[in-house]
C-alpha positions in Angstrom: 135.1 23.3 75.6 131.9 21.3 75.2 129.3 21.7 72.5 126.7 18.9 72.7 125.6 16.8 69.8 122.2 18.4 70.4 123.7 21.9 70.0 125.1 21.0 66.6 122.0 19.1 65.5 118.8 20.9 66.5 115.3 20.0 65.3 113.8 23.1 63.9 112.0 24.8 61.0 113.1 26.2 57.7 114.3 28.1 55.9 117.2 29.4 58.0 118.6 28.5 61.4 120.1 32.0 61.9 117.4 34.0 60.3 114.3 31.9 61.2 115.1 29.7 64.2 117.3 32.3 65.9 114.8 35.2 66.0 112.1 32.8 67.2 114.4 31.6 70.0 115.3 35.2 70.8 111.6 36.1 71.1 111.0 33.2 73.5 113.9 34.3 75.6 112.6 37.9 75.8 109.2 36.6 76.9 110.9 34.6 79.7 112.7 37.8 80.8 109.4 39.7 80.7 107.6 37.1 82.8 110.2 37.6 85.5 109.7 41.3 85.8 107.7 42.9 88.6 105.9 45.3 86.2 103.3 44.8 83.6 104.1 45.5 80.0 101.5 46.6 77.5 103.2 46.3 74.2 106.2 45.0 72.2 108.5 46.3 69.5 111.4 44.8 67.5 114.0 46.0 65.1 116.1 43.8 62.8 119.7 44.8 61.9 122.5 43.7 59.5 121.8 40.5 57.6 118.6 40.0 59.5 117.3 43.1 57.8 118.8 42.7 54.4 117.7 39.1 53.8 115.0 39.0 56.5 111.9 38.8 54.3 113.4 36.0 52.1 114.5 34.1 55.2 111.1 34.6 56.9 112.8 36.5 59.7 109.8 38.8 60.1 107.4 35.9 60.5 109.8 34.2 62.9 110.1 37.2 65.1 106.4 37.7 65.3 105.9 34.0 66.1 108.7 34.0 68.7 107.0 36.9 70.5 103.7 35.0 70.3 105.3 32.1 72.2 106.3 29.7 69.4 109.5 27.7 69.5 111.4 25.9 66.6 111.6 22.5 68.2 107.8 22.2 68.7 106.7 24.3 65.7 103.2 23.6 64.4 102.7 25.0 60.9 98.9 25.2 61.1 98.8 26.8 64.5 101.5 29.3 63.4 99.5 30.3 60.3 96.4 30.8 62.4 98.4 32.9 65.0 99.8 35.1 62.3 96.4 35.8 60.9 95.0 36.6 64.3 97.9 38.9 65.1 97.5 40.8 61.9 93.8 41.2 62.6 94.0 42.2 66.3 97.4 43.9 66.5 98.3 42.0 69.6 100.1 38.8 70.7 98.9 36.5 73.6 101.9 34.6 74.9 101.3 32.1 77.7 101.8 33.6 81.2 101.5 37.2 80.1 98.6 39.6 79.4 97.7 40.4 75.8 100.5 42.6 74.4 100.0 45.3 71.7 102.1 44.3 68.7 101.2 45.4 65.2 103.9 43.8 62.9 103.5 46.6 60.2 104.2 49.3 62.8 106.2 47.6 65.6 108.6 45.5 63.6 111.3 47.6 61.9 113.9 46.6 59.3 117.0 48.8 59.9 119.2 48.8 56.8 121.9 51.0 58.4 125.1 49.7 59.8 125.0 46.3 61.6 125.0 46.1 65.3 128.6 45.8 66.7 128.4 42.3 68.0 127.5 40.2 64.9 126.0 40.6 61.5 122.7 39.0 62.7 121.4 41.4 65.4 118.0 42.3 66.7 116.6 44.5 69.5 113.5 43.5 71.4 111.6 46.0 73.5 108.6 46.0 75.9 106.6 49.2 76.3 104.2 50.6 78.9 100.7 52.0 78.4 102.1 55.3 77.0 104.4 53.4 74.5 107.6 54.2 76.4 110.3 51.4 76.4 110.5 49.8 79.9 112.6 46.8 79.0 115.0 46.2 76.1 117.5 43.6 75.1 119.8 43.0 72.2 120.1 39.5 70.8 122.6 38.0 68.2 121.7 35.0 66.1 125.2 33.6 65.6 124.4 30.7 63.3 122.9 27.2 63.7 120.1 28.4 65.9 122.5 29.7 68.6 121.3 32.9 70.2 123.3 35.1 72.6 122.4 38.4 74.3 124.7 41.3 74.0 126.1 40.6 77.5 126.5 36.9 76.8 128.4 37.6 73.6 130.7 40.1 75.3 131.4 37.5 78.0 132.1 34.8 75.4 129.4 32.5 76.7 129.1 30.4 73.6 129.8 27.0 75.0 128.7 24.8 77.9 130.0 26.1 81.2 129.1 23.1 83.4 131.4 20.6 85.1 134.5 19.5 83.2 134.1 16.8 80.6 136.4 13.7 80.3 137.8 14.8 76.9 137.8 18.6 76.7 139.5 19.0 73.4 139.5 22.5 71.9 141.4 21.7 68.8 141.8 18.9 66.4 145.4 18.4 67.6 144.2 18.0 71.2 141.5 15.6 70.0 144.0 13.4 68.3 146.3 13.5 71.3 143.5 12.5 73.6 142.4 9.7 71.3 146.0 8.3 71.2 146.4 8.5 74.9 143.0 6.9 75.7 142.8 4.4 72.9 139.3 5.6 72.2 137.7 6.7 68.9 136.5 10.2 68.4 132.9 9.0 68.7 133.7 7.2 72.0 135.3 10.4 73.5 132.3 12.5 72.3 129.9 10.0 73.8 131.8 10.1 77.2 131.5 13.9 77.2 127.8 13.7 76.4 127.2 11.1 79.2 128.7 13.6 81.7 125.7 15.8 81.0 122.8 13.3 80.5 121.8 9.7 81.1 122.6 7.2 78.3 119.0 6.6 77.5 118.4 10.3 76.9 121.4 10.5 74.7 120.5 7.4 72.7 116.8 8.5 72.3 117.9 12.0 71.3 120.3 10.8 68.6 117.6 8.4 67.3 115.2 11.3 67.0 117.8 13.4 65.1 118.2 10.7 62.5 114.4 10.1 62.4 113.7 13.8 61.6 116.6 13.9 59.1 115.4 10.8 57.2 111.7 11.9 57.3 112.8 15.2 55.8 114.5 13.3 53.0 111.4 11.2 52.3 109.1 14.2 52.3 111.5 16.0 49.9 111.6 13.0 47.6 107.8 13.2 47.3 107.3 16.9 47.2 106.2 18.7 44.0 105.4 22.2 42.9 106.9 25.6 43.2 108.9 26.8 46.2 107.6 29.9 48.0 109.2 33.3 47.8 108.7 34.6 44.3 111.7 33.0 42.4 109.4 30.3 41.0 112.0 27.7 41.7 110.6 24.3 40.9 111.1 21.3 43.2 113.4 18.8 41.4 114.2 16.1 43.9 111.2 13.9 43.2 111.7 14.0 39.4 115.4 13.1 39.7 114.7 10.4 42.2 112.0 8.9 40.0 114.5 8.8 37.1 117.1 7.2 39.3 114.7 4.5 40.5 113.6 3.7 36.9 117.3 3.3 35.9 118.1 0.9 38.7 119.3 -2.5 37.5 119.9 -1.3 34.0 123.1 -2.4 32.2 125.7 0.2 31.2 124.8 2.6 33.9 127.4 5.4 34.1 129.5 5.3 37.3 129.0 9.0 38.0 125.3 8.4 38.5 126.1 7.8 42.2 126.7 11.5 42.4 123.1 12.1 41.5 122.0 9.9 44.4 124.0 11.9 46.8 122.7 15.2 45.3 119.1 14.1 45.3 119.1 13.2 49.0 120.6 16.6 49.9 118.3 18.5 47.5 115.3 16.8 49.0 116.2 18.1 52.4 116.9 21.6 51.2 113.8 21.9 49.2 111.9 21.0 52.4 113.9 23.6 54.2 113.1 26.2 51.6 109.4 25.4 51.9 109.5 26.0 55.7 109.4 22.4 56.7 110.9 20.6 59.7 114.6 20.0 59.3 117.7 19.4 61.5 120.4 22.0 61.7 123.5 20.3 60.5 125.1 22.6 61.5 122.7 25.1 60.0 119.5 25.0 58.0 121.2 26.4 54.9 123.5 23.4 55.0 121.0 20.9 56.4 121.2 18.5 53.5 124.8 17.5 53.5 125.0 15.3 56.6 121.7 13.4 56.1 122.5 12.9 52.4 125.9 11.4 53.3 124.3 9.1 55.8 121.7 7.9 53.3 124.4 7.4 50.7 126.2 5.2 53.2 123.1 3.2 54.2 121.7 2.7 50.7 124.8 2.3 48.6 127.7 1.1 50.8 128.1 -2.7 51.5 128.1 -3.5 55.2 126.4 -0.3 56.3 124.0 -0.5 59.2 121.7 1.8 61.1 123.6 0.8 64.3 126.5 3.0 63.0 124.4 6.2 62.9 125.2 7.3 66.4 129.0 7.0 65.8 128.5 9.0 62.6 126.6 11.8 64.3 128.8 11.9 67.4 131.9 12.2 65.2 130.3 14.8 63.0 129.3 16.8 66.1 132.8 16.7 67.4 134.2 18.2 64.2 131.4 20.8 64.0 132.1 21.8 67.6 135.7 22.5 66.7 134.7 24.6 63.7 132.2 26.6 65.6 134.5 27.2 68.6 137.5 28.2 66.6 135.9 29.9 63.6 132.2 30.2 62.7 129.2 28.3 61.3 127.4 31.5 60.3 127.0 32.5 56.7 126.4 36.1 57.7 129.7 36.1 59.6 132.0 34.0 57.3 130.1 33.2 54.1 129.0 29.8 52.9 132.3 28.2 53.7 131.1 28.4 57.3 127.9 26.6 56.4 128.2 24.0 53.6 132.0 23.9 54.2 131.5 23.0 57.9 128.7 20.6 57.0 130.9 18.8 54.4 133.7 18.5 57.0 131.3 17.0 59.5 129.9 14.6 57.0 133.3 13.5 55.7 134.4 12.8 59.3 131.3 10.9 60.1 131.5 8.8 57.0 135.2 8.1 57.5 134.4 6.9 61.1 131.7 4.4 60.2 133.8 3.1 57.4 136.6 2.1 59.8 138.8 5.2 59.7 141.3 5.9 62.4 141.1 9.2 64.3 144.0 10.5 62.1 142.1 9.5 58.9 138.9 11.1 60.3 140.7 14.4 60.9 142.2 14.2 57.4 138.8 13.7 55.9 137.3 16.7 57.7 140.3 18.8 56.6 140.0 17.8 52.9 136.3 18.7 52.8 136.7 22.0 54.6 139.8 23.0 52.6 138.0 22.7 49.3 135.2 25.0 50.4 137.5 27.8 51.6 136.4 31.2 50.2 132.9 30.2 49.3 130.5 33.2 49.5 127.0 33.3 50.8 125.0 35.0 48.0 121.4 33.8 48.0 119.3 35.2 45.2 116.5 37.4 46.5 117.6 36.4 50.0 115.9 33.0 49.7 117.6 29.8 50.8 117.1 28.3 47.3 119.6 29.5 44.7 122.4 28.4 44.9 121.8 26.8 48.3 119.8 23.7 47.3 122.3 22.4 44.7 125.2 23.5 46.8 124.2 21.0 49.5 124.3 18.2 46.9 127.8 19.2 45.8 128.8 19.4 49.5 127.7 15.8 50.0 129.7 14.7 47.0 132.8 16.5 48.3 132.3 14.9 51.8 132.2 11.4 50.3 135.2 12.1 48.1 137.1 13.5 51.1 136.3 10.5 53.3 137.4 8.1 50.5 140.7 9.9 49.9 141.4 9.9 53.6 140.7 6.2 53.9 143.2 5.5 51.0 145.9 7.1 53.2 147.3 6.5 56.6 146.2 9.7 58.2 149.4 11.6 57.6 148.8 14.7 55.5 150.2 18.2 54.9 147.5 20.6 56.1 146.2 20.1 59.6 142.4 20.5 60.2 143.2 23.2 62.7 145.0 25.2 60.0 142.0 24.8 57.6 139.7 26.0 60.4 141.9 29.1 61.2 142.1 29.9 57.5 138.4 29.8 57.2 138.1 32.2 60.1 140.6 34.6 58.6 139.0 34.3 55.1 135.6 35.1 56.6 137.0 38.0 58.5 138.5 39.4 55.3 135.5 38.7 53.1 133.6 41.7 51.9 130.2 42.1 53.7 128.3 42.0 50.4 129.3 38.3 50.0 128.1 37.3 53.5 124.3 36.7 53.4 123.3 40.2 52.6 122.2 39.4 49.0 124.2 42.5 47.9 126.8 40.7 45.8 127.6 37.6 43.8 124.8 35.6 42.2 122.3 37.7 44.2 122.9 40.7 41.9 123.9 38.9 38.7 120.8 36.7 38.3 117.5 38.3 37.4 115.1 37.5 40.2 112.0 39.5 39.7 
C-alpha cells in the first residue's frame, strides 16, 4: 500500500475537497476521456447525487462542476479567471475547454441535483454525460468523490483502485502494527521510511521542493486568514474572527499574569484562520481534507512559534509522519465526512497532526503511534452536520479544537514509553465501523444535528 505525501496533502481550493475539488477533478477527467474519442460531442450534462446534491450549493459543488467541465483544475485555480468563465458560461450557455470544440452547457438546464437515493458506490456521486447534436447521450461516466480530493470512476471503485499500483516500495506497511514492526527491524523512523517510499517514486529534489511548497501554501493560508475581515459568503452571515482574536493575543504578549490556557487560543486562531480562508473559497491544502485543513498547519505553527528548539528544518519530518498516519486511516477506514462523519475528517487530521508533532519533538515510533491513537480515539463518533451545508458552522471552530486535541495527544504520548492499551489499528477500525453504522443524516447531508437545530435563514 502506498499513498504519497502529495496524495494526502494537495494544494487546492475551498470550501470542500470532496464537494469542490473532487467534482472539478472529475470534470477534468471526463474532458480527457472526451478528447480521446473518435467522435465529436456537441454538449454536456451532469447530475449530482447523495451528499453532492444535498449540500452541493453550500459547498459550491455546482460551481466546481461547471468549472471542471470548462477546463479548470484545483491545483492551478485562478479565482478571477474562474469568475469570468462562470459569467461567460451563464451568458453563452456553452463551455470552451482546451482541445475540444465549444460544447453546449447551460448550468440551469444541464446540471441536475438528484435528491433521491445516493448512487451505490459512495455518498458523493456524480454522472457526467456528453451529447450529440440531437441531445442524445453518446458518452457517460460515473465518478465518486471519496474525500480529500480523491476521485474514482465507477469501474475504478469496483476494482479497488484507491492506492498507487506502481512498483513495490521499500516499506509497504498497510497497518500501524506493520509500520512499527518495519521501524523496529530497520532502525528507521516513520518519517525516514515514508521518505524512502517517496523516493522510490520521484527524485529527492522533487520531493523536497514539493514538501516545501505544501508548507508554503499552508503558512500563507494562515497569514491571509489572520488578516482577513468581513462576512463569509453563503448566507449564514458568519463573521471572520481570526484577525480579531489574533490582534488581542498579540496585544497581550509579554503581559504579566497571563493565563496558561491562552496557549489554546493560539492553536485555535491558527486553525480558524485556515478554515475561514477555506470557507471563503481561498487556496488551501487538503490535510487530509479541506473541511479539516486547519488542524495540521495550526499544529505546525504552534510548534514553530511556541515550542523551544523548533526549527523549519523539521517540517518535512512532520509532514511525512503525518502523511504516513493519514494513509493508514484512508486505506483502512475513510477520510470522507459523507462516508463516515467528521470523525473521518477532523479526527483523521488530529491523528496526523499529533503524530507529526510527536515525531519532531523526539518521539519514538511507538510514541508516535500512541499519539495518533489518542487523537483519533477522542474524535470517534463525531458527526458531520454543517449548518446550511456550508463549511463554516461548526467546522471552523472544530478545527481549532482538533489542533488542541492533537497537541494534548502528542504531549501525553511523549510522557509515556509508547506502551498503551488501545492500538491505533483498533481505533481506525472502530472509526470505520462507527461510520458504517452512523445514520446518513449525520454524514454531510445537513439533514441532522446542528444543521436542523440552528436557525440558518
